Structures are given as structure tokens and as C-alpha cells.
KETI-325799 format. One line per field, with one value per residue (C-alpha): residue number from 1; x, y, z; residue in one letter. Coordinates in pm, whole numbers, plus 50000, padded with zeros to 5 digits. Each point is the difference from the previous one (the first is absolute). Layout:
N
nr	NUM,...
px	X,...
py	Y,...
pz	Z,...
rest	a,...
END
This chain:
457
nr	1,2,3,4,5,6,7,8,9,10,11,12,13,14,15,16,17,18,19,20,21,22,23,24,25,26,27,28,29,30,31,32,33,34,35,36,37,38,39,40,41,42,43,44,45,46,47,48,49,50,51,52,53,54,55,56,57,58,59,60,61,62,63,64,65,66,67,68,69,70,71,72,73,74,75,76,77,78,79,80,81,82,83,84,85,86,87,88,89,90,91,92,93,94,95,96,97,98,99,100,101,102,103,104,105,106,107,108,109,110,111,112,113,114,115,116,117,118,119,120,121,122,123,124,125,126,127,128,129,130,131,132,133,134,135,136,137,138,139,140,141,142,143,144,145,146,147,148,149,150,151,152,153,154,155,156,157,158,159,160,161,162,163,164,165,166,167,168,169,170,171,172,173,174,175,176,177,178,179,180,181,182,183,184,185,186,187,188,189,190,191,192,193,194,195,196,197,198,199,200,201,202,203,204,205,206,207,208,209,210,211,212,213,214,215,216,217,218,219,220,221,222,223,224,225,226,227,228,229,230,231,232,233,234,235,236,237,238,239,240,241,242,243,244,245,246,247,248,249,250,251,252,253,254,255,256,257,258,259,260,261,262,263,264,265,266,267,268,269,270,271,272,273,274,275,276,277,278,279,280,281,282,283,284,285,286,287,288,289,290,291,292,293,294,295,296,297,298,299,300,301,302,303,304,305,306,307,308,309,310,311,312,313,314,315,316,317,318,319,320,321,322,323,324,325,326,327,328,329,330,331,332,333,334,335,336,337,338,339,340,341,342,343,344,345,346,347,348,349,350,351,352,353,354,355,356,357,358,359,360,361,362,363,364,365,366,367,368,369,370,371,372,373,374,375,376,377,378,379,380,381,382,383,384,385,386,387,388,389,390,391,392,393,394,395,396,397,398,399,400,401,402,403,404,405,406,407,408,409,410,411,412,413,414,415,416,417,418,419,420,421,422,423,424,425,426,427,428,429,430,431,432,433,434,435,436,437,438,439,440,441,442,443,444,445,446,447,448,449,450,451,452,453,454,455,456,457
px	50849,50316,50122,49939,49621,50009,50206,49766,49693,50159,50112,49664,49791,50230,49995,49624,49934,50277,50182,50347,50184,49931,50196,49844,50096,49847,50094,49874,50122,50303,50109,50009,49900,50035,49898,50084,49856,50025,50162,50031,49878,49853,50200,50339,49954,50226,49918,49824,50220,50049,50144,49747,49831,49627,49785,49772,49781,49777,50164,50232,49730,50086,50360,49885,49775,50279,50238,49735,49968,50374,49956,49700,50215,50264,49738,50025,49654,49665,49755,49705,50146,49864,50217,50035,50214,50272,49881,49855,49968,49749,49700,49705,49669,49827,50190,49838,50156,50336,49983,49880,50150,50250,50305,49804,49730,50271,50115,49663,49836,49738,50105,49691,50121,50024,50331,50145,50143,50321,50145,50357,50180,50341,50307,50139,50030,49694,49772,49797,49984,49853,49765,49859,49947,49768,49786,49770,49805,49913,49632,49898,49781,49920,50052,50348,50029,49658,50064,50278,50089,50339,50215,50333,50025,49963,50313,50187,49905,50120,50333,50018,49943,50305,50207,49892,50064,50341,50120,50104,49850,49746,50230,50301,49789,49876,50355,50110,49686,49943,50201,50349,49916,49814,50259,49736,50081,49711,50019,49785,50197,50038,50370,50050,49787,50113,50352,49850,49780,49645,49663,49787,49621,49784,49638,49818,49806,49647,50149,50236,50317,50213,50157,50240,49818,50147,50110,50183,50046,49735,50000,50232,49704,49852,50306,49846,49688,50185,50325,50236,50165,50142,50037,49821,50256,49968,49621,50025,50245,49737,49740,50233,50069,49629,49936,50299,50085,50105,50370,50205,50201,50309,49816,49931,49658,49804,49655,49841,49820,49683,50022,50014,49697,49823,50051,49825,49703,49684,49964,49686,49747,49921,49807,49944,50302,50179,50333,49915,49727,50204,50298,50271,50286,50044,49947,49675,49843,49763,49885,50067,49888,50123,50289,50046,50171,50208,50071,50078,50069,50065,49975,50208,49995,49994,50143,49784,50106,49863,50108,49812,50093,49835,50198,49831,50138,50330,49916,50042,49956,50117,49990,50141,49861,50056,49675,49635,49725,50139,50246,49721,49843,50329,50031,49649,50058,50333,49853,49716,50237,50255,49748,49849,50327,50205,49733,49700,49793,49731,49902,49621,49832,49692,49710,49783,49623,49787,49778,49699,50074,49774,50245,50308,49889,50069,50374,50020,50190,50332,50247,50316,50328,50282,50161,49722,49636,49795,49669,49780,49750,49759,50135,49771,49916,50286,50198,50311,50257,50162,50317,50193,50292,49973,50234,50124,50096,50203,50159,50130,50161,50122,49838,49834,49638,49997,49842,49622,49867,49656,49743,50043,49708,49872,49755,49818,50042,49690,49842,50133,50220,50318,50123,50263,50177,49885,50235,50329,50335,49838,49772,49921,50065,49730,49861,49677,49764,49932,49661,49926,49765,49699,50099,50113,50323,50246,50345,50187,50288,50219,50357,50015,49900,49681,49859,49714,49696,49994,49723,49852,50213
py	51536,49792,49650,49875,50036,49848,49703,49942,50003,49770,49746,50000,49958,49744,49787,50040,49887,49741,50145,49836,50296,50370,50291,50347,50350,50343,50336,50306,50357,49925,49712,49625,49752,49620,49698,49634,49698,49624,49759,49936,49639,49773,49710,50174,50309,50298,50342,50252,50308,50312,49812,49714,49970,49930,49946,50302,49880,50244,50319,49904,50119,50356,49934,49874,50304,50238,49847,50053,50363,50044,49869,50231,50301,49878,49997,49625,49908,50179,49905,50052,49795,49652,49727,49855,50304,49830,49638,49955,49625,50043,49770,49991,49815,50322,50148,50341,50006,49894,50292,50261,49923,50272,50008,50200,49730,49757,50226,50094,49655,50089,49757,49798,49641,49742,50104,49704,49778,49887,49761,49896,50043,49908,50188,50093,50349,49922,49945,50317,49938,49656,50135,50269,49738,49813,50301,49932,49752,50243,50084,50363,50107,50363,50228,50148,50324,49975,49837,49930,49638,49909,49869,49824,49889,50360,50087,49704,50137,50344,49843,49851,50349,50119,49711,50062,50375,49973,49689,49847,49743,50150,49944,50161,50301,50042,49985,50278,50216,49987,49775,50124,50374,49983,49777,49740,49645,49845,49651,49781,49676,49736,49965,50364,49970,49671,50133,50268,50001,49936,49904,49706,50000,49811,49895,49968,49675,49975,49850,50301,49824,50213,49821,50116,50076,49838,50076,50318,50137,50126,49957,50236,50105,50160,50215,50324,49938,49938,49804,50228,49923,50285,50128,50260,50275,49973,50003,50327,50129,49921,50195,50296,50006,50001,50279,50196,50212,49721,50006,49704,50032,50088,50289,49829,50089,49687,50154,50341,50072,50059,49642,49861,50209,49882,49639,50086,50168,49804,49864,49801,49980,49666,50091,49697,49811,49807,50158,50362,50232,50128,49879,50229,49866,49676,50170,49942,50310,50029,50288,49923,50264,50329,49856,49793,49666,49882,49630,49663,49694,49648,49627,49701,49645,50061,50353,50312,50363,50347,50316,50323,50366,50331,50228,50319,49929,49845,49678,49634,49667,49667,49648,49669,49685,49631,49827,49988,50066,50166,50214,50207,50036,50138,50238,50135,50057,50171,50232,50108,50054,50190,50234,50081,50023,50203,50198,49998,49840,49751,49726,49988,49660,49933,49831,49735,49995,49689,49928,49769,49666,50089,50278,49786,49726,50228,49969,49624,49808,49875,50256,49919,50144,49832,49925,49924,49929,50175,49878,50269,49866,50149,50027,50147,50356,50009,49783,49784,49945,49657,50032,49721,50027,49797,49697,50096,50346,49850,49756,50286,50150,49655,50076,49767,50076,50252,49894,50029,50324,50039,50191,50376,50180,50283,50272,50222,50371,50218,50051,49868,49698,50080,49770,49980,49700,49997,49750,49816,50087,50210,50196,50343,49907,50136,49897,49999,49797,50103,49993,49962,50218,49804,50059,49642,49947,49862,50054,50045,50240,49825,50085,50250,49741,49955,49645,49904,49820,49653,49818,49906,49958
pz	52298,49953,49934,50354,49975,49651,50116,50293,49777,49742,50260,50180,49684,49835,50316,50043,49645,49981,49700,49979,49847,49942,49854,50036,49893,50057,49850,50188,50053,49784,50222,49936,50269,49982,50202,49942,50173,49987,49760,49629,50020,50266,49856,49987,50217,49950,50146,49777,49968,49793,49701,49996,49662,49976,49695,49988,49716,49817,50125,49715,49761,50102,49893,49660,49958,50104,49747,49733,50106,49952,49646,49955,50092,49756,49723,49951,50133,49976,50276,49768,49715,49928,50153,49649,49916,50206,49997,49650,50053,50286,49960,50240,50000,49893,49705,50052,50347,49859,49753,50247,50341,50090,50222,50258,50010,50108,50284,50149,49989,49738,49726,50088,49971,50279,50148,50188,49729,50175,49742,50068,49669,50132,50114,49661,49856,49784,50303,49937,49624,50063,50266,49771,49728,50240,50086,49706,50213,50285,50040,49952,50294,49918,49699,50001,50197,50168,50339,50249,50075,50142,49716,50049,49638,49880,50197,49854,49660,50110,50092,49652,49859,50196,49866,49640,50015,50166,49816,50334,50230,50238,50297,49828,49905,50358,50133,49766,50018,50376,50228,49911,49985,50332,50166,50090,50106,49808,49855,49777,49975,50272,49921,50097,50313,50152,50069,50227,50308,49883,50141,49894,50000,50248,50037,50329,50018,50148,50319,50036,49879,49768,49702,49731,49673,49691,49736,50087,49646,49760,49619,49815,49785,50314,50075,49864,50211,50326,49995,50194,50333,50208,50355,50209,49944,49624,50029,50191,49739,49735,50197,50041,49627,49917,50250,49874,49698,49763,50081,50119,50322,49791,49835,49669,49866,49920,49958,50003,50325,49799,49871,50353,50096,49683,50110,50329,49829,49927,49649,50082,50285,50166,50315,50221,49871,50276,49908,49934,49883,49707,49799,49873,49790,50197,50337,50193,50154,50293,50215,50368,50245,49857,49795,49686,50042,49702,50029,49846,50212,49880,50058,49896,50135,50376,49988,50036,49975,50076,49817,50072,49958,50084,49767,50120,50349,49885,50182,49911,50176,49860,50137,49881,50163,49940,50096,49901,50078,50313,49802,49843,50345,50130,49704,50049,50372,49930,49738,50228,50294,49793,49838,50339,50194,49753,49811,50231,49723,50100,49755,50010,50021,49791,50176,49839,50032,50040,49702,49975,49840,49709,49908,50052,49762,49704,50068,50064,49735,49870,49865,49810,49876,49813,50337,50249,50070,50266,50137,50154,50254,50254,50355,50261,49904,49753,49761,50000,49726,49969,49791,49830,49755,49683,49987,49654,50128,50285,49756,49787,50311,50114,50335,50242,50083,50290,50328,49987,50140,50155,49794,50012,50172,49782,50097,49754,50054,50030,49660,49671,49935,50191,50277,50271,50154,50362,50167,49955,49839,49725,50236,49856,49637,49773,49664,49805,49788,49640,49828,49630,49796,50127,50363,50069,50195,49743,50157,50325,50057,50258,50095,49714,49739,49804,50029,49768,50133,49846,50188,50333,50312
rest	m,g,e,y,e,l,r,m,f,v,r,k,e,a,e,r,l,g,v,p,g,v,s,v,g,i,f,h,d,g,q,e,h,y,a,y,h,g,v,t,s,v,e,h,p,l,p,v,g,d,t,t,l,f,q,f,g,s,t,g,k,t,f,t,a,t,a,i,m,r,l,v,e,q,g,r,i,d,l,d,a,p,v,r,t,y,v,p,e,l,r,l,r,d,d,d,v,a,r,n,v,t,v,l,h,l,l,n,h,t,a,g,w,d,g,d,m,m,d,d,t,g,n,g,d,d,a,l,t,q,y,v,a,r,m,e,r,i,q,q,l,t,p,v,g,t,a,v,s,y,n,n,s,a,l,s,l,a,g,h,v,i,a,k,v,t,g,k,t,f,e,q,a,m,q,e,l,l,f,d,p,l,g,l,q,c,f,y,f,p,n,d,i,m,t,r,s,f,a,v,g,h,n,r,m,p,d,g,e,v,k,v,a,r,p,w,s,i,p,r,s,a,n,p,a,g,g,i,s,s,n,a,r,d,q,i,a,w,a,r,f,h,m,g,d,g,r,a,p,n,g,q,r,l,l,e,e,s,t,l,r,r,m,q,t,a,t,v,d,c,y,g,n,a,i,g,d,q,c,g,i,s,w,w,l,k,r,v,g,d,v,t,k,v,s,h,g,g,t,t,n,g,q,h,s,l,f,a,m,v,p,e,r,r,f,a,v,i,s,l,t,n,c,g,p,n,g,p,e,f,n,d,a,l,e,r,w,a,l,k,t,y,l,g,v,e,v,a,e,e,t,a,a,d,r,p,e,s,d,l,l,a,y,v,g,r,y,e,t,i,a,a,v,c,d,i,r,v,r,g,g,g,l,e,a,a,m,e,p,k,p,e,f,l,a,e,l,h,e,e,a,p,p,p,e,p,p,i,p,v,g,l,l,p,g,g,d,r,y,v,v,t,e,g,p,a,k,g,m,t,g,y,f,r,r,d,a,s,g,k,v,d,a,l,h,l,g,g,r,l,a,l,r,v,g,d,a
END
């Protein structure tokens, strides 16, 4: 299988879904294959090519975690040490959590607080310092170390740990620890990006029109959680490094191979999570067919990325897209096609079962995170989830409200409280409802995040 078949698939799917621009890479049998399609912007269209930079969002968490592992090998950080060892000024709403949360808790999403505080603390070198000072107001959802809930703010705190330990800004430390040794063209700052070819995000409106998503940049305080822009070749280079022996292309050893494998080994189980059934050190793990997928995609304002590896087969597929919600649809189709075409691995689809309304009523209600509210309502023999971002969350990101999306149809899986999205852009995404000690549904796990039940829908 070569680049021709890949290019044909990419063009067909991007045109079918109306994604303005796509950059795709595959690594298989020691060979790299690439396909590019479309334009960087519908307002000022330039062709997407091999040097075009995209924001790849939360895949950047794996960079932050890898930099920490370099510092672990150097004896400068202990994963099991309390974060206060390195950030003694840390204050959280629950002081017991502030005393006991470890570096590993930050990297495997088990810190337990509501993880989407996206405060913009400016573009100065003190952005992370100011951000961490505001974390005292975040609500604690679960006891530290007991449950997985996706946590952007934990990674921002992890980035602050890197800055404190190295005595440099987070971005300077990342340049020296990873980007320079690996020869990666990775950038955090708009001033470095705007002089190169780069993609802008888009949103597809309900009438099908595609509009540029503004603003383009994200707060500097979010850089450790997902602020990097790069191109497809450097994404594949990142995959090759993590499937390799810990050496850079020039032969310099950056990590022991055992450390890379440790990052891809489960540190906590989270079966039913939308992102993975286990979390390693930043990497999400899921058994697909007879192989283990190691992955971490990402989302920014109108840009959506895929990053998936099968280390045991020396295979990786990455995708950078510049539109939502059709970008995630493209990424899902590409991943399924690539796993089947190159590895012969079929991604199984879970099938929902109709339930009587009397059973469904237990799940009906309003659920809330720091960033959004979700109303769960009965829909036929299943449920629907109506999502809405909070205005104050959008204000922190300086973003306009996204176009309204129809409610997401949700079907309960046979037995228990797990569900699957049955239609639409997120079709196939799984999650679950949580029950308290009395057996009452008290939370919803949606998109990897725990949302507490706060009232009636």
C-alpha cells in the first residue's frame, strides 16, 4: 500500500465531508507516506503542503510528559513526589489534595479537579505562575488518584513544574529538552508561526457554510496542555521517536527505551472512557482487535487532530484538519481505514439496545463541568445529550459561541450504565454514567470528562 491509495482516500473523504484542509501522515513497514488536500483558509486560500503548520492541540500533552520524563531520568523530578516539592506555593480548594497530588497524577488525569479552567493570564513569561495562582478556585470532583477525568489544568501545572525545575520558561525548556535535539519544527508563539505556511481553524455552520474560527491563538497558560503548531512530517517523527529506542535521529540518547515503554504502559484503568480504556503516562491506551492502540489527539478552535500508534507493529497514523465538526469525522474515518488497510485490524462498533422509558428516566438531568452544561433527555428507546458551552468559558478563550449543534443521540449499551453515540459526527464515541453509593446516577462521563449532575434537564 503506497501514497497513491492514501491520497485517493484523503481526497475522497475530505471532499465528502467538506473539510477545507487536511495533512495526513502514515508510518508503516519502515516507510513514511503523506497526503495533503485543500487550503489553509477559506478566506485567504493557500494550498496545504508538507510544511503547512496546524495546531494539533492536546497531543502536545505527550510532549510535556516526555520532557518531564527526561527530567525524571536526570534525577530532577520524581513522578511519585508531591507537586509541592517543585511548586511549594500550590494552593487548591482542597488543601489535602494540594499536599498529596503527585506529578504522576497530573500526567494520567487522576488529579480529580474540574480540568478545563482556561483562564487567559496574558502573554508574559509569568503566564503559568499567574495561572497556577488561580487554581485555588477549581472544584474538586473526585478524591485525588481515584478516577480518570480529562484535565487540561493539570497539564498546565505540569508545565509549571518543568519551568520551576529548569529555571527557564516552559517554552524555552521544551525547545532545549525536545525540539532542538529531535530537530522538530514545533512552535508555540504566533510570531513564530505567522511567518510560515499555517492553517486556520473553521467551523461548519448549520446551513453547511464554512467560516473561519476566531481567535486563532490560545492562551499562553494553555501551552503545556496543547499549544504547539507543527506539520505532518514532524508528527510522524514524534511517533517514530516514541516507537524507537530513545535516540534522536542524530544518535543522541534522549530517553532510555524502557522509559518510552513505561509511558505506554497503563498506570490507571478507565474502561468506557471516550478516549481510551487505560491511561499510561499521558498516552491513552485501547485494545483494538488484536493490537494495542496508543494515542492522543487534540482540538483547538476549529482545528482537530488525530495521533495514533501501534508500537508492536511499528505503525502510526496522524491527521491534521482545520474544520469542525467534520474534521473529527474525517479523522475517525481515516483511522478506521488505515488500521484495516495497513494492519488488517477492524475497529469493532458497539451496538446500543433499546430500553424502556422507565429505565431511561434514571439518567435524565442536567450535568455540568467548569466549561459546559449537558442536558440528558429521553429520545425514543434511548437518550439524547444537548451540549452548550458556558459563556464565561468562551469569554476566557475570547471565542465566539460555536454554531448550535443538534442534540447528540445516545444509546445505552446492554447491561450497566455505559452508552454509545449512535449518530452524527461523534458516532461510536462511548462513555458512561456514574452512580453514588445509594445507586442514584450522580455524574456523566462525556468526552473523557466527568460532569456532575446538578439538577433536572
